[in-house]
N, C-alpha and C positions, 0 to 999 in steps of 0.2 A: 423442402424438410416437411414432411406432413405433420400435423400435431394431432393425438388423439383423441380429442373431443373438440365439439362447437367455442370459438373463444368471443365472448361478445364485447362491444364496446365498454364496457361499463369495466371489465377487466385489465384495460390499461391503468385504472386508479388503482384497483390491484397491485399490481406491480409496483406501485411508489410508496406503500403501506410499511412503515417499519417491518423488521425484521421480527420484535418482539410480538409486534400485535399479530402476524401472520401466524406464530408459531401457535399463539392461543386459536385463533380462530380454528386452525388445524385441528388442537385437541380437543376444542367442542363442538368440533364435525359441522361447522359454520363454512365450512370449504375442505373442499378434497385435498390430497396430496398431488392428484390426474390433474384436477380444474388448477391449481396452482402453478405445477410444473408446467401444461398445457400453455397459459398464457404468458409465462414467460418464454418459454421457445417459441411464440408465436412473435414477441416483440424479437428476439436473434434475428429469426427469420425476415421482419419487415422492415429492417434497419441496420442490420451488422454488413451487409452488402458495404454500406456507404462508412461504418464507423471502423469495422476492423477490429473491433476487442475481444473475438476469438479467433484463436488459430486453427482449433478441432472444437466442432460440437459434436456430442454424441446424442443425441435425441430419443433413439428406440431405445437405449441402455439406463436413460433418464426416465422414459415412460415407464419401464422395466420394474426401475427402483418406485416409483412413485408409486404404484398397484400394490406392491409389497407392502408399501409405509401404510395405503389402506387397509389392505386386510388385517395389517398387524394390530391397526389401532384397533378394527371392527373387533378384534379379539382382546382386547384391554391391552394390547401392550405398546408402551409408548417408547421410542427406542432413546431416546434420550430430547435434551431442549432443543435440538435443530428439525425435528422429525417433523418432513416431509417438506423441507424449506429451501428452495431453487438455489444452488451456492455452484461456484466456479473456482477452479484453481489454476496459479500459475505456472505459466509453461515451462518453470525450474523446479516444479515439482515433480517427482514420481508417481506416475501413476499406472498401475497395474490394468495388462492389457487393454490402455489407451494410451497413444502414442504421446513421446514426451521429447520435443524438437531442442529446447533451451534457445530457440529461434536460430538454431545454425543451421545449415544446408547438410554438416555432417552428421548430424541427426535426424536429418528430415522425415525417416521411416522408424524410427528406433521407438519400441514397444518394451517397455519394463515389466519384471516379472513382480515386482514388488510394489507397493505403495508406499510414500514417504511418511512420515509418523504424522505429519501435518495432515493427509491426506488419510489417513485411519482414524486419525481423534474425528476429522470431521463426520466421517462414513460412521463412527460410532453412535455419535450423536445424533443420526438420522436424516443428514443434510442428503439432497440428491443432486448429485454434480449435472452440470450441463456441458460440463467440457475442462478446455484450456484455454486461458487467456493469454491474451498478446502481450510479448516482451520483446525487447533486443537482443542483439545476440548476447547470451549466457549474463544476461542482466546486464550488459556496462551502457552504462551512460541514463540519461536523466528523459531520454527521447526514444519512442517505442516504433521502430524501424527494423527490418530484418528482412533477407533475400526472399525468404519463404512467404510473407504477405504484404511487402513494402510498408508504409507509413499507417500507423494507428489515426485515428480522429479524434478530435474533442465535440461529444456532442455537442456543447455551447457554440462552436464554430468550429465546423468538420473545415475547414482550410489552416486548423490550429492543431498543435499536439495535446496528448492527453498528457504528455510527460511520462515519466518512467522511472523504473524499468517496469515498476508495475502498472503501466499504463491502461494495458487492457483490463485488468480487473478495475480499474478508476473509471474507463468509459463505459464498461459492462453495468454498473452499478448507479453511473448518473443518468444511463438512457433506461431505467426499467427492466434489464434483461437477467439480472441476477438480484438478489436481496442482501446477498453476502460475500464476501471473497477473501480468500487470504493472499498476502504479497510477502515480500521481502526488502529488506532494506541494507545497505550498506552504508553509502553515502545520500541519500533521500529517497529512494526507490519505494517507499512507502506515503513518503511525505510530499515529494513534489507534485507526483500525480494527483493525490487525492485533494491538493492546493489547485492543482490545476482545473479540478473536474468539479468541485463545490461538494465533495464528499471527505469522509473521516479516516484517517490511517494513523496508527498507532506504532511507532516503534518501542515494541519493550526492550529492559533491560537484556543483555545475553543470558540466556539461561530460562528466562522466565516460556517460552516456546522451543522447546527443545527441536532439533532440527535431527534425523535422520534418516536414511544415514547421511553423511558426511564425508567431504573428501578432506578435511582438515578438522578436528575436534580441539575443541576449544578455542574455536576465533572470533575473539568478542565484536570484529566491527560488523560481522555479515549475522541478520538476525531477522527470524522470520515473524510475521504480525499479522493482525486482523485489519479488513479494510469495510466499511459499510458506508451509508446514508446519515447515521446519527451516531451520536455518541454513546446511547445505550445498546444501539444494534453489535456497535463495535465491543463493550464492554461483556456481552451476549457471545459472541464470536472468541475472545479472549477466555471466559470461562471455559470454552471448550479447549482450547489450544494448547492455556497453561495446566502445569502441574509437572511434577519429579516424573524422570524416564530414566530407568537402569541401565537404557544402552549410551544414554548419553552424559560424557564426564561431568559436563558443566550445568545441566538441569538443576535449577532451583526446584528446593522443597515444596511441599503443598500438591494440592489437587484441581487449583484455579475456581474453586468455591468460592472465594471473597467475593470474584468479582462477577457475580448471578444474583446478587441482593440489589437493592435500593440505591441508587448513587446520590440519592438526595440529602443536602448536607445544610445547616445554615450557622456553620463555618465560620466566621470573619475573615475572609480571605486575603491575603496580600501579595501583591504582582509586582515582581520588576519588569518595567517595562524598558528595552532594549531595541531601539527601533534600527540602529546600525551596527550591529558588532563589529569590533574592530573595525571600525571604519571603513567598511565594505559598501561599494557601491552598490545601489537601489534604483532600480527603474523606476522614475516619478511617477506611475501608474499603482505601482504596488504599494509605494509611501503613501500616497493619495488615498488608498483605499484603508489601508491599517490606522492611520491619523484620523480621517472621515468616519470609519464605521468600527474598528478593532476595541480603539483607545477608548472611546464614548461608549461602547456597549459595556466593558468592564467596568465602569463608574456606574453606569445603569442598573449592572448586575450584583451592585453591593461591594466590590473589588476595592480595597486601597490598594491606587497603585502609586508608585515610586519608582524612578528612574535609576536603571542598575549599568554598570559598564564590568561587567566579567571580564577576566583577564583569559582571551583566548591564543596566545601568541604562538603556541607550542602546538597549537590543533592541526595546523598546515601540516607541517613535517610530519607529525607521529601519523597522521592519516593516509598521506600521500605514500609515506614509505611501507608501512604495511599492506597496503592495498597492492602497493607493486609486490612485495614477496608471497604475496595469497595468490597473485594473477603467475606469477612465474611458476609457481609451484604447482597450481591447480589445471592452467589451462598451457604453461607451456609446452607438454610432450604432445598437445593437438596442433600446436603451432608447429612443433617439429614435422607431424605424421600429416598434416594438412596445410601447408603455408599459403596455398591459394584460397582457404575457406575460413580463414579468419580476419578479420577488419583490421583498419587500420589503427585502430585508437586500442582494440585489446593487443595488438602487436606490440604498440607504444609500450604501455604498461608491463606487459612480460618483458618487455627488453629493459626497461627502467628496474624490474625485479631481477634483473639477472645480474644486475651491477653493484645492487647491494652487498654491503661487508658484514661481519657480524659489528663491526663499532656502528654501523648507521642503524641496523638493528637494536644495539642496544641502547643509543640514544633515543629512537623513536619509542622504546618503551618507559624511560626516565621522563620525557615530554608529558607522554600520554599520562603517564601518572600526574607529573605538577599539573595538566590542565584538569585533569579528574579534580584535584585538591583545590584547586584555584576556584571551581565555577561551582563546586559544593558547596564553599565557603559561603556563597550567595544566602543560600539557605537558612543561614543564621536570621536572616533580616524578613527575607518571604516564605512564600510558599510555592509560589510556582514564576517560572519567567518567561516571559512573552517578547518573542521577534520575530520578527519573517521568516517561513518557511523558505520562500523562494527568491531571487534579486531579480526575477523578471516575470510579467505575466504570461501565458501560453504564448508559444511563438509559432511561426508557420510551420507545418507538417514536414515540409519539402525541406528544410533547415536543419539539418543535421546538431549543431547546437549552436547557442548565440556567440557571434565572435565578438560584442563588443556588450557592455553595461553602461548607461549613462555615461557613454562617450570615452569609457577606460576598457581599453582591446582586452578579450579574453583568448589566450595561446592553447590552451587546450579543452579536452571536451569535459574536464574538468571544473573548469577557472568558475564559472557561473553556479555553482553548488554549493559554494561556500559555507553560505550563511545552513544549509542543512547537514553537510558531512563534517563542519568542526563539530557541530554538536552531537554528532556519531562518534567524535573520537574522546566526548567526556565519559561515555557509557552511560546518561543517563538517559531515562524514557522519557521521549518526546513524540507529540503527536500535529497533525494538523488538521485543524477544525473551520470549517467554512465562515468568511468573514466578511465579504464582500464581492461586489462587482466593478467593473472600472467601467468606464464610461463605454466603452466597445461593448461592455456586456460579457468581459471574460473573468471569471472566476478567480478568487486569489482568498487563499487561506491565513490563518494564523497559527503559527507555532508554539506551542505551550510543551516547557518542558517540566520536568517534577524531581525532586529529590531521590537520591538512589534509593531503588528498590519500591520505587513510589508509584507504581501505577494507577493502585487505587485511588489516593489522593488526585492525581493528574487526571482520571477518570470524571470524577466530582468535579472538579472544579470547569472543565471542558461542559460538563453537562450544564452548570452555572451561566456559560457563556454562550452556548448554545441556545437555552432559553431565551437570554436577552436579545441575540440578533435573528432568531428562526430564519436563517439564512439559507439552511438546509432544504428547506421547502419550495426553493425557486426550482421549478424543473426546466429543461433545454426543451427547446421545439426542433424536432427530428423531422426529417424529410424521407420517406421511404424510399429502401435500396435494398433488395433481396439479396440473402446470399447466393442463392439457386440462381441469381441472374448473375452476380459476378464471378462466382466460384470463390470468393474471396475464404482462403484457410479452408478448404475443401480437406474433409479427413483423407 
């Protein structure tokens, strides 16, 4: 893949600057969109052969768009807050005239005729897309592997997974291939990969980031959201993605502008510390990082920390029931039409959904309401809840999912993700923020949960934590492995 202009060694540092800083540099004409995009494409070419963060890369389209951005700016036209910034879209988002595979061989050559609302908003804000990031089949599970690319790899240790299902987005951010990326989250697909790759992933409340078109409208478990290397960058992208959309029934009012301002706050934050929600097992490496880095950083940042024990007892059944219902409704027809091209985990979830009764769905709805009420009541005494994102650190990329955690067996691909998907069941906003590293050098994030509709305060608290740790500044050491040498994810 050829870049359009020479790239100097110093451009590697440019690719790790915060998106907020890069946006200001482009507007001030300290760097052109062409130069910025070329530098990021160069990193994709040099390193993505080994990481497989992308399924599809679109260098020619990106450079044409970057040139248009520079010409617009020369004429005094700023397209928006992301003007000229290199981004990527998860390969679950529809992209007009660019193939969208959903990580499935069924859609290996599918080219949509429309952009999704997430892509529309990022494009309207001036972003330059470099392509589509890797995801497991139909976003299933928190490990990014599929028949089209094989497993994606973690930039901090390529023998390990970057998590999933937004694993490609997390790996692209951590390795400096893009400065912003969209992701999506049902059971942890924004938060787990962010934790595994030392980046930030925010799961907003349902309706905060409208998703169009949607297979099933008003389904609160599945949300789209921003991913970035810093909390400030995450807020920048949320300001673009958030806002009412008349095409989406459950979209929340507003225009996203509340997330574009300063996140600085001198508030006396109160944090509820929950080290092992619901008595779940956690790998000792995760616990060690949170106790040695996470809790001390909260105290150093001036948070008042107290232990809390939210009642999440109904979250398991509520989440699994509604997830299975969704899979049966959305992916069931594909299983019927292509029985040999749908993996075993998806098949299992569809079959679970097809066994559900009306009584099961009513019970799941009541449980979900109960879990929300129970956890929301904790915010009478605290402003933010802190708990682990993932029950394990990054595990081998060749392993579909952990079969045990701290000596306890995991029987399905979902079992090890409970610390993330139990929070999904509450409907509360949640995010993963870099916290520390294991003795083996693997990233571990901390999960911060906010009040109902409280994304702005959640971001403010997260910024305070990030400022105390500065963990996001630790970059991976990458070995060059060209896409053109491996053919990984070739369009």
